[in-house]
C-alpha positions in Angstrom: 0.0 0.0 0.0 1.2 3.4 -0.8 1.8 5.9 2.0 -0.7 8.6 2.8 0.1 11.9 1.3 0.3 13.8 4.5 -1.3 17.2 4.9 1.1 17.7 7.7 4.0 19.1 5.7 1.9 21.8 4.0 0.3 22.8 7.2 3.4 22.9 9.3 5.1 25.2 6.8 2.1 27.5 7.1 2.0 27.1 10.9 5.4 28.8 11.2 3.6 32.1 10.3 1.1 32.1 13.3 -1.1 29.4 12.1 -2.0 30.7 8.6 -3.9 27.5 7.8 -3.3 26.2 4.2 -6.2 24.8 2.3 -4.3 23.2 -0.6 -3.1 20.1 1.1 -5.2 17.1 2.1 -4.8 13.8 3.7 -4.9 11.0 1.3 -5.6 7.4 2.1 -4.0 4.3 0.8 -5.0 2.7 -2.4 -8.6 2.9 -3.1 -10.8 0.7 -5.3 -14.3 -0.4 -5.9 -15.5 0.0 -2.3 -13.9 3.3 -1.8 -12.9 4.5 1.7 -9.2 3.8 1.7 -9.7 0.6 -0.1 -7.2 -1.9 -1.5 -8.2 -5.5 -1.9 -11.5 -5.2 -0.1 -14.5 -7.0 -1.4 -18.2 -6.1 -1.4 -21.4 -8.1 -1.6 -22.3 -6.6 -5.0 -25.9 -6.4 -3.9 -28.2 -3.5 -3.9 -28.4 -1.2 -0.9 -31.4 -1.7 1.4 -34.2 0.8 1.0 -35.6 0.2 4.5 -34.5 1.8 7.7 -30.8 1.2 8.4 -29.8 -0.3 11.8 -28.1 2.9 12.6 -31.2 5.1 12.0 -32.1 5.7 15.6 -28.5 6.2 16.5 -28.2 8.7 13.7 -31.3 10.6 14.9 -29.9 10.7 18.4 -26.5 12.0 17.2 -28.0 14.7 15.0 -30.3 15.8 17.9 -27.2 16.5 20.0 -26.2 19.3 17.7 -29.8 20.5 17.3 -30.5 18.8 13.9 -33.0 16.2 12.7 -31.8 15.8 9.1 -29.0 14.1 7.2 -26.0 16.4 7.9 -24.0 18.1 5.2 -20.7 19.7 5.8 -17.5 20.8 4.2 -13.9 21.3 5.2 -10.1 21.2 4.5 -10.7 24.6 2.9 -9.0 27.0 5.3 -8.3 30.5 4.0 -5.9 33.0 5.7 -9.0 34.7 6.9 -11.1 32.0 8.5 -14.3 34.0 7.9 -13.7 33.3 4.2 -13.3 29.5 4.5 -15.1 28.0 1.5 -17.8 26.4 3.6 -18.9 29.9 4.7 -19.1 31.4 1.2 -21.8 29.2 -0.4 -24.7 31.3 0.5 -26.2 28.4 2.4 -25.5 27.5 6.0 -24.1 24.0 6.2 -24.2 21.8 9.3 -20.5 21.0 9.8 -17.1 22.5 9.0 -14.0 20.3 9.4 -10.3 20.9 9.7 -7.2 18.8 10.4 -5.1 18.9 13.6 -1.7 17.6 12.7 1.6 17.1 14.5 2.7 16.9 18.1 2.8 19.3 21.0 6.2 20.9 21.3 7.3 19.6 17.9 5.7 22.2 15.6 2.3 20.5 15.5 -1.1 22.2 15.8 -0.8 22.8 19.6 2.1 25.1 18.8 0.5 27.1 16.1 -1.2 29.5 18.5 -0.4 29.9 22.2 -1.9 27.2 24.4 -3.5 25.3 21.6 -5.9 28.2 20.8 -5.9 27.3 17.1 -8.8 25.2 18.1 -10.6 28.2 19.7 -10.0 30.2 16.5 -11.7 27.6 14.2 -14.4 26.6 16.7 -15.3 30.3 17.2 -15.5 31.0 13.5 -17.7 28.0 12.9 -20.1 29.1 15.7 -20.2 32.6 14.2 -21.4 31.1 10.9 -23.9 28.8 12.6 -21.9 25.7 11.9 -20.7 22.9 14.2 -16.9 22.6 14.2 -15.4 19.2 13.4 -11.7 18.3 13.9 -9.7 15.5 12.5 -7.1 14.5 15.0 -4.2 13.4 12.8 -1.2 13.2 15.0 -0.1 9.6 14.8 1.5 10.4 11.4 3.7 13.1 12.9 6.9 11.0 12.4 5.7 8.2 10.1 2.2 7.2 9.4 2.7 3.4 9.8 5.3 3.1 12.6 4.0 1.2 15.6 7.4 1.7 17.3 6.4 5.2 18.3 3.7 3.6 20.6 6.4 2.8 23.1 8.5 5.9 22.6 7.9 8.1 25.6 9.0 11.3 23.8 6.4 10.7 21.1 3.6 9.4 23.3 3.9 12.0 26.0 3.5 14.7 23.4 0.6 12.8 21.9 -1.3 12.4 25.1 -0.7 16.0 26.2 -1.9 17.2 22.8 -5.0 15.1 22.8 -5.9 16.3 26.3 -5.3 19.9 25.2 -7.7 19.5 22.3 -10.5 18.5 24.6 -9.6 21.2 27.2 -9.9 23.8 24.5 -13.2 22.4 23.3 -14.4 22.6 26.9 -13.6 26.3 26.9 -15.5 26.5 23.6 -18.5 25.1 25.5 -20.8 24.2 22.6 -21.1 20.9 20.7 -18.2 19.9 18.5 -17.2 16.8 16.6 -13.8 15.0 16.6 -12.8 12.0 14.6 -9.7 10.0 15.8 -6.8 9.4 13.6 -8.0 8.3 10.2 -6.0 5.4 8.7 -4.1 4.8 11.9 -6.6 2.2 13.1 -6.4 0.4 9.8 -2.6 0.1 10.2 -3.0 -0.8 13.9 -5.5 -3.6 13.0 -3.1 -5.1 10.5 -0.2 -4.8 12.9 -2.1 -6.5 15.6 -3.7 -9.1 13.3 -7.1 -7.8 14.6 -6.2 -8.4 18.3 -5.6 -5.0 19.8 -4.4 -6.5 23.1 -1.2 -7.7 21.4 0.4 -4.4 20.5 2.0 -2.5 23.4 1.3 1.2 23.9 2.6 3.6 26.6 -0.7 4.8 28.1 -1.0 4.4 31.9 2.5 5.8 32.7 2.1 8.9 30.6 -1.6 9.9 30.5 -2.6 10.8 34.0 -6.3 10.4 33.3 -5.8 6.9 31.9 -3.8 5.2 34.7 -6.3 2.3 35.0 -6.3 1.5 31.3 -4.2 -1.3 29.7 -0.9 -0.5 27.9 -2.2 -1.8 24.6 -4.1 -0.5 21.6 -7.2 -1.1 23.7 -5.9 1.4 26.2 -4.9 3.8 23.5 -8.4 4.0 22.0 -10.2 4.0 25.3 -7.9 6.8 26.6 -8.9 9.1 23.8 -12.5 8.3 24.6 -11.8 9.0 28.3 -10.2 12.3 27.6 -13.1 13.5 25.4 -15.7 12.5 27.9 -13.9 13.9 30.9 -12.9 17.3 29.5 -15.4 18.0 26.7 -18.6 16.0 27.3 -20.5 18.0 24.7 -18.1 16.9 22.0 -19.2 14.0 19.7 -16.4 11.6 18.9 -15.7 8.7 16.6 -13.1 6.3 15.2 -12.4 6.0 11.5 -13.0 2.7 9.6 -10.6 2.0 6.7 -11.9 -0.5 4.1 -8.4 -2.0 3.6 -7.9 -2.8 7.3 -9.4 -6.3 6.7 -11.4 -7.9 3.9 -14.2 -8.7 6.4 -16.1 -5.6 7.6 -17.3 -7.6 10.7 -13.7 -7.8 11.8 -13.1 -4.1 11.3 -16.2 -3.4 13.4 -15.1 -5.8 16.1 -11.7 -4.2 16.2 -13.2 -0.7 16.6 -15.5 -1.9 19.3 -12.5 -3.5 21.2 -10.7 -0.1 21.2 -13.7 1.8 22.5 -16.1 2.5 19.7 -19.0 1.4 21.8 -18.6 4.5 23.9 -18.4 6.9 21.0 -21.0 8.6 18.9 -20.3 7.7 15.3 -17.9 6.0 12.8 -16.3 7.8 9.9 -15.2 6.5 6.5 -14.3 7.8 3.0 -15.9 7.0 -0.4 -12.6 8.3 -2.0 -10.2 10.9 -0.7 -9.7 12.7 -4.0 -11.3 12.9 -7.5 -11.6 9.6 -9.4 -10.4 11.3 -12.5 -7.1 12.3 -10.9 -6.2 8.6 -10.6 -7.5 7.8 -14.1 -5.3 10.5 -15.6 -2.3 9.3 -13.6 -0.3 12.5 -14.2 -0.5 14.0 -10.7 2.0 12.7 -8.1 -0.8 12.7 -5.6 -2.8 10.2 -7.6 -0.6 7.2 -8.3 -2.7 4.2 -7.2 -3.7 2.7 -10.6 -6.2 4.1 -13.1 -9.3 2.0 -12.8 -12.0 1.2 -10.3 -12.3 4.7 -8.9 -15.3 6.0 -10.8 -18.4 4.1 -9.6 -21.4 3.0 -11.6 -24.4 5.2 -10.7 -26.8 2.6 -12.2 -25.4 0.1 -9.7 -25.2 -2.6 -12.4 -21.5 -2.9 -13.0 -18.9 -3.1 -10.2 -17.7 -0.9 -8.7 -21.0 0.5 -7.6 -22.3 2.8 -4.9 -24.5 -0.1 -3.5 -21.4 -2.2 -2.9 -20.0 0.6 -0.8 -23.3 1.0 1.1 -23.5 -2.7 1.8 -20.0 -2.5 3.4 -21.1 0.5 5.4 -24.2 -1.3 6.7 -22.0 -4.0 8.1 -19.8 -1.5 9.9 -22.9 0.3 11.3 -24.4 -3.0 12.4 -21.2 -4.2 14.0 -20.4 -1.1 15.9 -24.0 0.1 16.6 -22.9 3.6 15.5 -24.1 5.7 12.6 -21.7 6.5 9.7 -20.4 9.9 8.9 -18.8 10.1 5.4 -15.7 12.3 5.4 -13.5 14.1 2.9 -15.8 13.3 0.0 -14.4 14.7 -3.3 -16.0 17.5 -5.4 -15.4 16.3 -8.9 -18.0 16.7 -11.7 -19.5 13.7 -13.5 -18.2 13.0 -17.0 -18.3 10.1 -19.5 -14.7 10.8 -20.3 -12.1 9.4 -17.8 -9.5 11.6 -16.2 -9.4 15.3 -16.6 -6.9 18.0 -15.8 -5.6 19.7 -12.7 -8.5 21.3 -10.8 -11.0 19.8 -13.2 -10.9 16.0 -12.6 -14.1 14.0 -13.0 -16.0 12.3 -10.1 -19.6 11.6 -9.4 -19.9 11.3 -5.7 -21.4 14.7 -5.1 -24.0 14.0 -7.8 -24.9 10.5 -6.5 -25.1 11.4 -2.9 -27.3 14.4 -3.3 -29.5 12.3 -5.7 -29.7 9.3 -3.3 -29.5 10.6 0.2 -32.2 8.2 1.2 -29.9 5.3 0.4 -27.2 6.7 2.7 -29.7 7.2 5.5 -31.0 3.6 5.0 -27.4 2.3 5.3 -27.2 3.9 8.7 -25.6 7.3 7.7 -25.9 10.5 9.7 -24.2 12.8 7.2 -21.5 13.5 4.7 -18.8 16.1 4.7 -17.0 17.1 1.6 -13.4 18.3 1.0 -10.3 17.9 -1.1 -7.8 15.2 0.0 -4.8 16.6 -1.9 -3.6 19.5 -4.1 -4.9 20.0 -7.6 -8.4 18.5 -7.1 -11.7 19.8 -8.2 -13.1 22.2 -5.6 -15.9 24.7 -5.2 -14.1 27.2 -7.3 -13.7 24.9 -10.3 -16.8 22.6 -10.3 -19.0 25.0 -12.2 -21.0 25.8 -9.0 -22.4 22.3 -8.8 -21.7 21.8 -5.1 -23.2 25.2 -4.3 -26.3 24.4 -6.3 -26.6 21.0 -4.7 -26.5 22.3 -1.1 -28.8 25.1 -1.9 -31.4 22.7 -3.2 -30.8 20.2 -0.4 -31.3 22.7 2.4 -34.5 23.9 0.9 -35.9 20.5 2.0 -33.4 18.4 3.9 -33.8 14.7 4.3 -35.0 13.7 7.8 -33.2 11.0 9.7 
């Protein structure tokens, strides 16, 4: 599997100038295929998505209610401008539900906690979201600070002390914010961790109890790591909704992915996140951008759901994750590309049909146990709201005129 193109480098360069958040980067997942997410080598059932109530429907309603909503949530992120009032999510003319941003790096090592004094980068983004009537969402992405797939850092006290102190700081800042917020934990990391542990999170040692004062009773394993993040969130920011990320490539069996997430603490969270694809399908098809080198086929899904890869295959996989964890699904970092019968495209104008399909079939995503979808670019040079011909803006305007209830 190819390494994640880390947003970290672009953001840390910007952070040197008092947290001038860059919006051109993005976090990419591994190699992605028919089922989407971060997929490589995963299999789907090939069947049609259920049209009845998903098993996560009640959980989705309950989650949405915690942020004062009753419909399928729509958000946007990874779009930070130098002036946060001008982040793309706030320029559409329609008030979305969620705005997301990355928190990368480690405390004391040039990471997000150092961008503003005392970790108040979180306050800046949360306050701006509140001003615009939007719930702030943060992607905690610190496990890739040295190397995204290096389990040796789990027993490195220098690394893990900075990690735990940063995670605690995040929730302390959200406690000061005082309103509901959303945090997803370490996308991709849990997929790597599941593979390293052969799906048994008790077998991988992690320095938890000796370094995280609030987690002294937890085991020094991946189980303790996941549950410590949950503990910190609940203790310091109880209004914050939290969830782990499910990577399709973690295991061919979605039931095993769900079981792994439950073992590390998902039962005490609010949702699960996943991706359909982290950048435009056409970028991979064109194969000319260094950010899109995972092959050239299997990225553009059949909207008729007749020929694999299809959207229904992905939704069938999601239903198994929802059923196994008991948590609703929040789709994250969904690309903006525009549908086309011609594969590929050019920089900033690659094809993709996920925006088109999702807004045309939100009922299917609700039926699969979904609570919402947030959109954003996962790397440089992707189609975005300035180059999609206004299609995303038009889609959200139409949607919020009559949003789909959960």
